[in-house]
C-alpha positions, 0 to 999 in steps of 0.5 A: 505509484508509477504507471507503466506499459508492459509487453508480454508475448506481443500483448501490452498491459498497462500496470501500476507499480510501487517503487520500493527501492530507489525512487530517483531511478531513471525511468524507461524511455518514454515513461514520465516521472511521478512524485513519490507518494506522500505520507498518509494524512492524520485522521481524527484523534491523532491517529495516522491513516494506513491507506491501500496502495492499490485496488485488490482483495485483503488476503491476510491480516497479521496484526491486532488492534492494540498491538504495538508496531514499528515503522516498516512492520508488515500489517497485512497482505493484499492480492491483485492480479494474482500478485501479493502486495504487503502493506507496511506500517508507516510509523511506530505506535499502537494499532488503534483500528483495523477497518477491513477483514480478509476477503474484503475488496478494497480500493486504492487509497481506502483506509485499511487501518489507523495507527496512533503514533 
């Protein structure tokens, strides 16, 4: 995640964005470089936590408990500031828990699901 200041029609907004492409891209003038996000920590039972990348509202969940997923499969969609953010599986395995429901408000870093690798 990277914090940026965006100016639209003369009004400045402080925003947090997720870099999806080249994490080594040169930042804009005045921007600081931040380390790449770490891999989510394992949770009890050997599962892997799937954290929320931002604060927002759960729009949809496209998986079910017990479903096999692959690294990079879309798990759910969050909405923040009228923009959708897709949450992807951090690894391959079986989805062992879904900890939110559509309509739930979530905080950045909150556990959304667990994955047994």
